[in-house]
N, C-alpha and C positions, 0 to 999 in steps of 0.2 A: 227247080222242083219244090212241089208244093208243101207249105208244112203244115200239116194236119196236127200236129200235137195237139196244142189247144182244146180243137176241140174233143179230145179225145180224154184231156185230162182235167181241162179247168171245169171250175162250177158257174154253171151256165146259168141263170136268172129270166125266165117266161116273162115274159113283158115287162121286163122289167123287176125291181123286187115289189111288185104290187099288194094289196093285202085282200082278203077277202069279203071284210067290212065294207071296200068300195071307198072309202077313205083315203088310198093312195092308190089312186085308177092305173088301169094297163093304159103300158106305154106313154105315160106320163114322165115330162122331167121331172116331175118327184120321185118317182118310182126308179127312174133309170140315176138319181143321183144316190141313193138308199143303196142301189148296186153297186153301184161306184164305193162306195162307204166302206164296202165286206169287200173290196176288192172281187168281185164276181164278174163273171165276162155277162154279157146283155145279151140278149136275144128280144127282137124286136121286127113287129110289122109295118111295110110300108104300101102305100097305094098313092094316088096322086088327083088331084081334082081335075077338073076339065082344061084348065088353065097350066097342064102340068108341073106343078107346084105338090112338091113327094112331100108328103105326111108321116111320120110314123102314128096308123090307124090302120087297125084292126079291120071293120065291119065296110062293106060295100053301102051302108046306109047310118046315118047317124042317131037312129033313133035310139039304138040300145044305151049308146053311150052319152046322147046329149038331149035326147028327148024331141029330138025332131025330124019329122017325115019325112030328110032329103037320100038324095043318092050323092055321093062325089062325083061322080062323074058328069053332075045334070050342075056346080056350083062351082063357084071361085073360091079361093082361096081368101077373098077380102070380103068375101059375102058370110063366111063361118068361122073366123079368125075370131069372133068374140064370144063364141058359145063356150062355156064350162063343162066338163065332164063329169056326171053323176054329182050335179051340185056342189062341188070343191069348187077350191081357186084355179084349181087345173085345166089349162087349155090345152085345143089339138093343138102337138107338138108336130113344127118342122123340121126335117132331118136335118135339115144344115146346123138346128139348133143342138141337134142331140151329139152332133161329130163336135160341133165348136164344144159344147159340155167333157165328152169324151176325152176327145183329142189325145185317143191314142194311150191312155191311159187303161186299157181293158180290149179286148175283142171282143168285137161285134159278131151276132151274128145274125141273118139278115133275111126276113122270110118277104119273096115278093107275094102281095095279092091282087093280084090284077084284074077286076070286073068290067074291062075293056080294051081297048086295045095294046097288047101287052110290048108293041115298041115303046108308044109314047112311055108307057111308064120305065121303061130299062132305057132309053136314050136320057130321058128326064133324070134320072139315077147317077146316071154316071158323068152328067154336067154337075152332080148336085156332089160325088161324091171324089170326082177328078183330081181334087190337089189335096185331098184326105191321104196320109200317110201312117194311119196306123193300121193295125190286123182288123181282117173282113173277112166273111163269106157271105156270099147269098145261094138262098132256096129257096124252092118254091112246090108246092103241087101242082101246077103246071107245065107239062113238060115242053110247051114253046118257050118257056123262058128259061130253062136250066138251056136247051138247045141257042136261044139267041146269044148266050154264054160264049159255048163253046163257038160260035162262029165269030164271034166279034173281040171277045176278052178273055181267050181261051187261057188266061196267066191269072185268071181270078179263080180262085175256090169255088167250084160250082156243087152244089144238094139237090137229091128228088126229095121229097115228102111225099108218104105214102102212109092207105090206111087200107082197110076194106070198108069203107063209107057203108057202114050199114045203116044210119040214121038221115044216108040223103034218098029220099024218095024218089027225086026227081032225074035220077040216073039211071041210066038205063044198066043189063047185067052186063052186058058184054063192053060195058062203057069200064062199069066198076073191076072185070075183070084183066082189063087193060091197064088200069090204073094201080090195080092193090099188088097186078106183078111187076110193077115198071117194065110194062114192053119197051118204052120206048127210050129206057137206056142204054140200049146195042146201037142209038144213035145220035143220045144226045152225053153220053161218056159222062154220068157225074164223079164227082171225087168221093162222094159220103151221100149217105140215104139216112134221112131221117124218120121213123115207122111208128106209129100211132100205139102207143102203149098198150092201151086195151088190145092191140091185134098180136100180142109176141107172145110168146114165141112163132115162127110159120116157116115152112117150107123157103120162101120167097128169099126173106130174113137171110133165112140160115146158110144159105145154098152161095149168098153175097161176102156172108162176115166169113165162111169157111175159104172162099177166094182169096179174102185178106182185103175188101172194101170196108171202108172203116162206117159203121153204124151206130149212128145215133137216134135216140129216142125223145118223143114228147104226150106229156108232160107229166112227171111226177110227182103226184102230192102227200106223200107220204115217206116218210121215212123207209120205207118195206118197201117200198114201187121200186124206187130209187137206187136199193141196196140190191133188187130184182135186176136190174137189167147192166146196170156195173158189172154184175157178177156175169154176165151171160154177154153182155157186147160190151162196146165201149163207152158210151156215155148219154148221158139224158137229162132233158134241161127239167126244170124243178118250178114249181110256184106254190106258194100258202108255205110252206116252212121254209125252212135253212136247213142244208145237209149237215151233218154231224161232222161229215171226212170232208 
């Protein structure tokens, strides 16, 4: 039986306890250390370089965080390991270093950001986390990632992320409908869903919540947003502030 109680109850820091002034970068070891110091569970993003090294990194391109216009899928880890994030002393974080740091002290909520072959990322992830004994769950916008875990590792807690994708100009209306309505859940059978806070409440989420599925959200940036989600659903990850609860 999968234990989702921590997903419902714990305070979960979005991309670690990073700062709005960028002095503590997102998905950095410093942000994860600060979250650990407060006893917060940690949400992080993962992606992989072309040589299959799994990183805690949100974007498919290095420009926003490191000022270099390169795609992760086109570089090896050796080629980028020297880069600094937001002109701080923090470098791009390896997933294995996150696991060594956390070492089971708090649960991890790991978002897959596959911008290439999902099988490479999923398989590389499992090789990296194979001996880890701490609590964790995986989730992704990509239904194929959720489906991959249902097929190959059904014992791992898996979640589907969704929103209305209003700002995505490249996605067609039908694709948006399929994803925002979580159409593929009937095959991928996620253990929980994580829905964008800007699109709550809505009929898709409320229907699943009433059926008993665990519902969390992202990302509360104020106490008011935090309280709203916790009052109506199970939980919400937070950033740029620390909840009172």
